Short mmCIF file of the C-alpha atoms (twelve columns), coordinates in Angstrom:
data_MODEL
# 
_entry.id   MODEL 
# 
loop_
_atom_site.group_PDB 
_atom_site.id 
_atom_site.type_symbol 
_atom_site.label_atom_id 
_atom_site.label_alt_id 
_atom_site.label_comp_id 
_atom_site.label_asym_id 
_atom_site.label_seq_id 
_atom_site.Cartn_x 
_atom_site.Cartn_y 
_atom_site.Cartn_z 
_atom_site.pdbx_PDB_model_num 
ATOM 1   C CA . MET A 1   1.840   6.222  10.832  1 
ATOM 2   C CA . ASP A 2   2.514   4.907  7.363   1 
ATOM 3   C CA . VAL A 3   -0.328  6.586  5.480   1 
ATOM 4   C CA . ARG A 4   -0.919  7.370  1.809   1 
ATOM 5   C CA . LEU A 5   -3.589  9.794  0.646   1 
ATOM 6   C CA . ASP A 6   -4.741  10.295 -2.935  1 
ATOM 7   C CA . THR A 7   -6.459  13.483 -4.086  1 
ATOM 8   C CA . LYS A 8   -7.771  14.513 -7.476  1 
ATOM 9   C CA . ARG A 9   -4.291  15.607 -8.650  1 
ATOM 10  C CA . LEU A 10  -1.839  14.642 -5.903  1 
ATOM 11  C CA . LEU A 11  -0.379  11.796 -3.904  1 
ATOM 12  C CA . LEU A 12  0.428   12.446 -0.250  1 
ATOM 13  C CA . ARG A 13  2.910   9.901  1.080   1 
ATOM 14  C CA . GLN A 14  5.391   9.461  3.883   1 
ATOM 15  C CA . PRO A 15  8.849   11.022 3.493   1 
ATOM 16  C CA . ARG A 16  11.694  8.775  2.268   1 
ATOM 17  C CA . PRO A 17  15.486  9.189  2.429   1 
ATOM 18  C CA . ASP A 18  15.659  9.572  -1.355  1 
ATOM 19  C CA . ASP A 19  13.557  12.771 -1.074  1 
ATOM 20  C CA . ALA A 20  16.516  14.682 0.390   1 
ATOM 21  C CA . LEU A 21  17.913  16.222 -2.793  1 
ATOM 22  C CA . ARG A 22  14.552  17.460 -4.065  1 
ATOM 23  C CA . ILE A 23  13.624  18.871 -0.627  1 
ATOM 24  C CA . ALA A 24  16.953  20.683 -0.414  1 
ATOM 25  C CA . ARG A 25  16.512  22.158 -3.902  1 
ATOM 26  C CA . LEU A 26  12.995  23.441 -3.207  1 
ATOM 27  C CA . LEU A 27  13.683  24.780 0.302   1 
ATOM 28  C CA . ASN A 28  16.973  26.446 -0.639  1 
ATOM 29  C CA . ASN A 29  14.898  29.343 -1.925  1 
ATOM 30  C CA . PHE A 30  14.394  32.319 0.373   1 
ATOM 31  C CA . ALA A 31  10.953  32.935 -1.161  1 
ATOM 32  C CA . VAL A 32  9.934   29.606 0.440   1 
ATOM 33  C CA . SER A 33  12.119  29.227 3.546   1 
ATOM 34  C CA . GLY A 34  11.676  32.896 4.490   1 
ATOM 35  C CA . LYS A 35  7.969   32.228 5.116   1 
ATOM 36  C CA . LEU A 36  8.550   29.298 7.505   1 
ATOM 37  C CA . SER A 37  9.463   29.458 11.169  1 
ATOM 38  C CA . ARG A 38  11.604  26.333 11.517  1 
ATOM 39  C CA . VAL A 39  13.537  26.196 8.231   1 
ATOM 40  C CA . PRO A 40  17.032  27.699 7.836   1 
ATOM 41  C CA . TYR A 41  18.353  29.552 4.824   1 
ATOM 42  C CA . PRO A 42  20.436  28.609 3.022   1 
ATOM 43  C CA . TYR A 43  18.923  25.136 3.177   1 
ATOM 44  C CA . LYS A 44  21.474  22.408 2.520   1 
ATOM 45  C CA . LEU A 45  21.293  18.754 1.562   1 
ATOM 46  C CA . SER A 46  22.523  17.917 5.080   1 
ATOM 47  C CA . ASP A 47  19.483  19.794 6.510   1 
ATOM 48  C CA . ALA A 48  17.126  17.659 4.415   1 
ATOM 49  C CA . GLU A 49  18.962  14.460 5.346   1 
ATOM 50  C CA . TRP A 50  18.803  15.352 9.047   1 
ATOM 51  C CA . TRP A 51  15.090  16.167 8.837   1 
ATOM 52  C CA . LEU A 52  14.320  12.951 6.968   1 
ATOM 53  C CA . GLY A 53  16.279  11.025 9.599   1 
ATOM 54  C CA . THR A 54  13.742  12.137 12.209  1 
ATOM 55  C CA . TRP A 55  10.805  10.444 10.427  1 
ATOM 56  C CA . ARG A 56  9.530   7.037  11.485  1 
ATOM 57  C CA . ALA A 57  6.422   5.183  10.361  1 
ATOM 58  C CA . ASP A 58  5.300   4.598  13.967  1 
ATOM 59  C CA . LYS A 59  4.745   8.263  14.847  1 
ATOM 60  C CA . PRO A 60  1.298   9.288  16.126  1 
ATOM 61  C CA . PRO A 61  -1.059  11.393 13.966  1 
ATOM 62  C CA . GLY A 62  0.116   14.623 15.611  1 
ATOM 63  C CA . GLU A 63  3.629   13.969 14.293  1 
ATOM 64  C CA . THR A 64  2.750   12.604 10.857  1 
ATOM 65  C CA . GLY A 65  3.825   14.377 7.694   1 
ATOM 66  C CA . PHE A 66  3.188   13.934 4.012   1 
ATOM 67  C CA . ILE A 67  5.372   14.565 1.016   1 
ATOM 68  C CA . ILE A 68  3.215   16.140 -1.674  1 
ATOM 69  C CA . ASP A 69  3.847   14.360 -4.968  1 
ATOM 70  C CA . LEU A 70  2.548   15.607 -8.296  1 
ATOM 71  C CA . PRO A 71  2.415   12.670 -10.729 1 
ATOM 72  C CA . GLY A 72  4.861   13.213 -13.561 1 
ATOM 73  C CA . GLU A 73  6.744   15.850 -11.554 1 
ATOM 74  C CA . GLY A 74  7.535   14.218 -8.210  1 
ATOM 75  C CA . LEU A 75  7.923   15.930 -4.849  1 
ATOM 76  C CA . ILE A 76  6.586   19.489 -4.832  1 
ATOM 77  C CA . GLY A 77  6.188   20.174 -1.102  1 
ATOM 78  C CA . HIS A 78  5.256   18.929 2.334   1 
ATOM 79  C CA . CYS A 79  2.221   19.091 4.617   1 
ATOM 80  C CA . GLY A 80  2.194   17.673 8.114   1 
ATOM 81  C CA . PHE A 81  1.437   17.863 11.788  1 
ATOM 82  C CA . HIS A 82  3.793   18.621 14.647  1 
ATOM 83  C CA . PRO A 83  3.680   19.646 18.298  1 
ATOM 84  C CA . ASP A 84  4.017   23.394 18.833  1 
ATOM 85  C CA . GLU A 85  3.447   25.903 21.603  1 
ATOM 86  C CA . GLN A 86  -0.206  26.013 20.444  1 
ATOM 87  C CA . GLY A 87  -0.528  22.213 20.671  1 
ATOM 88  C CA . VAL A 88  -0.554  20.101 17.520  1 
ATOM 89  C CA . VAL A 89  -0.459  22.301 14.431  1 
ATOM 90  C CA . ILE A 90  -0.522  21.744 10.696  1 
ATOM 91  C CA . GLY A 91  2.350   23.234 8.746   1 
ATOM 92  C CA . TYR A 92  3.157   23.139 5.070   1 
ATOM 93  C CA . TRP A 93  5.328   24.426 2.275   1 
ATOM 94  C CA . LEU A 94  5.263   24.235 -1.493  1 
ATOM 95  C CA . GLY A 95  8.108   24.749 -3.948  1 
ATOM 96  C CA . GLU A 96  7.833   28.113 -5.701  1 
ATOM 97  C CA . PRO A 97  7.349   26.677 -9.231  1 
ATOM 98  C CA . PHE A 98  4.088   25.110 -7.964  1 
ATOM 99  C CA . TRP A 99  2.484   28.160 -6.339  1 
ATOM 100 C CA . ASN A 100 -0.880  29.583 -7.390  1 
ATOM 101 C CA . ARG A 101 -2.361  26.350 -8.761  1 
ATOM 102 C CA . GLY A 102 -4.420  25.234 -5.748  1 
ATOM 103 C CA . PHE A 103 -2.063  22.377 -4.845  1 
ATOM 104 C CA . MET A 104 -1.655  23.374 -1.198  1 
ATOM 105 C CA . SER A 105 -5.378  23.778 -0.577  1 
ATOM 106 C CA . GLU A 106 -5.937  20.333 -2.092  1 
ATOM 107 C CA . ALA A 107 -3.120  18.675 -0.128  1 
ATOM 108 C CA . ALA A 108 -3.935  20.346 3.196   1 
ATOM 109 C CA . ALA A 109 -7.634  19.457 2.873   1 
ATOM 110 C CA . ALA A 110 -6.759  15.782 2.436   1 
ATOM 111 C CA . ALA A 111 -4.336  15.859 5.369   1 
ATOM 112 C CA . ILE A 112 -6.836  17.648 7.630   1 
ATOM 113 C CA . ASP A 113 -9.596  15.233 6.711   1 
ATOM 114 C CA . TRP A 114 -7.285  12.329 7.560   1 
ATOM 115 C CA . TYR A 115 -6.180  13.957 10.837  1 
ATOM 116 C CA . PHE A 116 -9.697  14.598 12.092  1 
ATOM 117 C CA . GLY A 117 -10.615 11.028 11.130  1 
ATOM 118 C CA . ALA A 118 -7.580  9.574  12.924  1 
ATOM 119 C CA . THR A 119 -7.962  11.565 16.153  1 
ATOM 120 C CA . GLY A 120 -10.643 12.654 18.549  1 
ATOM 121 C CA . VAL A 121 -9.475  16.268 18.724  1 
ATOM 122 C CA . ALA A 122 -12.009 19.076 18.678  1 
ATOM 123 C CA . ALA A 123 -9.754  21.548 16.846  1 
ATOM 124 C CA . LEU A 124 -6.536  21.913 14.887  1 
ATOM 125 C CA . ASP A 125 -4.315  24.977 15.043  1 
ATOM 126 C CA . SER A 126 -1.949  26.580 12.581  1 
ATOM 127 C CA . GLY A 127 -0.642  30.021 11.796  1 
ATOM 128 C CA . VAL A 128 1.269   32.220 9.389   1 
ATOM 129 C CA . PHE A 129 3.615   35.143 9.463   1 
ATOM 130 C CA . ALA A 130 1.491   38.258 8.927   1 
ATOM 131 C CA . PHE A 131 3.131   39.054 5.578   1 
ATOM 132 C CA . ASN A 132 2.291   35.600 4.146   1 
ATOM 133 C CA . LYS A 133 -1.080  36.486 2.605   1 
ATOM 134 C CA . ALA A 134 -1.150  33.429 0.308   1 
ATOM 135 C CA . SER A 135 -0.814  30.985 3.200   1 
ATOM 136 C CA . LEU A 136 -3.437  32.833 5.222   1 
ATOM 137 C CA . ALA A 137 -5.765  32.622 2.197   1 
ATOM 138 C CA . VAL A 138 -5.236  28.831 2.075   1 
ATOM 139 C CA . GLN A 139 -6.119  28.554 5.754   1 
ATOM 140 C CA . LYS A 140 -9.220  30.711 5.421   1 
ATOM 141 C CA . LYS A 141 -10.334 28.674 2.403   1 
ATOM 142 C CA . LEU A 142 -10.025 25.548 4.562   1 
ATOM 143 C CA . GLY A 143 -12.119 27.123 7.346   1 
ATOM 144 C CA . PHE A 144 -9.445  28.287 9.798   1 
ATOM 145 C CA . THR A 145 -10.225 31.470 11.717  1 
ATOM 146 C CA . GLU A 146 -7.788  33.924 13.254  1 
ATOM 147 C CA . ILE A 147 -7.601  33.540 17.035  1 
ATOM 148 C CA . SER A 148 -4.651  35.706 18.104  1 
ATOM 149 C CA . THR A 149 -1.348  37.263 17.136  1 
ATOM 150 C CA . SER A 150 2.100   36.867 18.611  1 
ATOM 151 C CA . LYS A 151 5.755   37.185 17.756  1 
ATOM 152 C CA . ARG A 152 7.478   34.118 16.350  1 
ATOM 153 C CA . HIS A 153 11.063  33.556 15.319  1 
ATOM 154 C CA . CYS A 154 11.792  32.960 11.642  1 
ATOM 155 C CA . LEU A 155 14.979  30.920 11.388  1 
ATOM 156 C CA . ALA A 156 15.653  31.854 7.743   1 
ATOM 157 C CA . ARG A 157 15.263  35.571 8.463   1 
ATOM 158 C CA . GLN A 158 16.886  35.404 11.914  1 
ATOM 159 C CA . GLU A 159 14.277  37.692 13.425  1 
ATOM 160 C CA . ASP A 160 11.059  37.685 15.401  1 
ATOM 161 C CA . LEU A 161 8.049   38.522 13.257  1 
ATOM 162 C CA . ARG A 162 4.331   39.134 13.755  1 
ATOM 163 C CA . HIS A 163 2.543   35.796 13.570  1 
ATOM 164 C CA . ILE A 164 -1.183  35.133 13.175  1 
ATOM 165 C CA . GLU A 165 -2.464  32.052 15.018  1 
ATOM 166 C CA . THR A 166 -5.414  30.267 13.450  1 
ATOM 167 C CA . ARG A 167 -7.782  27.459 14.425  1 
ATOM 168 C CA . LEU A 168 -10.069 25.056 12.605  1 
ATOM 169 C CA . THR A 169 -12.696 23.276 14.685  1 
ATOM 170 C CA . ARG A 170 -13.845 19.791 13.849  1 
ATOM 171 C CA . ALA A 171 -17.437 21.086 13.824  1 
ATOM 172 C CA . ARG A 172 -16.615 23.715 11.202  1 
ATOM 173 C CA . TRP A 173 -14.655 21.173 9.137   1 
ATOM 174 C CA . ASP A 174 -17.537 18.688 9.246   1 
ATOM 175 C CA . GLU A 175 -20.027 21.428 8.360   1 
ATOM 176 C CA . GLN A 176 -17.929 22.528 5.368   1 
ATOM 177 C CA . ARG A 177 -17.403 18.967 4.142   1 
ATOM 178 C CA . HIS A 178 -20.997 17.827 4.599   1 
ATOM 179 C CA . GLY A 179 -22.364 21.086 3.203   1 
ATOM 180 C CA . ALA A 180 -20.166 20.772 0.116   1 
ATOM 181 C CA . ALA A 181 -21.211 17.134 -0.382  1 
ATOM 182 C CA . ALA A 182 -24.905 18.066 -0.054  1 
ATOM 183 C CA . ARG A 183 -24.526 20.892 -2.590  1 
ATOM 184 C CA . GLU A 184 -22.833 18.501 -5.054  1 
ATOM 185 C CA . THR A 185 -25.766 16.035 -4.935  1 
ATOM 186 C CA . THR A 186 -28.480 18.664 -5.514  1 
# 
């Protein structure tokens, strides 16, 4: 789906071939790729070009991804949906220079809101490696709850690691969003 989302500080847009160099630069950092299950390290320009070659505008919501653009800076990360052993999951990454500023919470919230609006699903899953406390904090802030643990392979680390599976129900998302809107008007 060719979708564009605007947040208070960010633009979420579909990936383009000219994003390859910036993606390769940001993901060729073990501090980033070492926290993701499906990203190799080192991460090369050819990896970014291959990944971008898999994107099409006609993909369903469960296979839609968004480049996270910070106006004046450009591409700073990615947030998107993909099929996984849990079903459709949301995954994301942010370049290290942009950590600890609330960008991922803002981007993921917009993507989740869009996803629940575009689908009839009752829940959305995700997960993090157990050592990735920052990503787990983002998920908890968004309303995800821990549902189980497993072992998952980390391509960059070339090992199986403890993984925490999480879930966000549509009911909890709606409650958070409507509750926040009600608090803002009072």
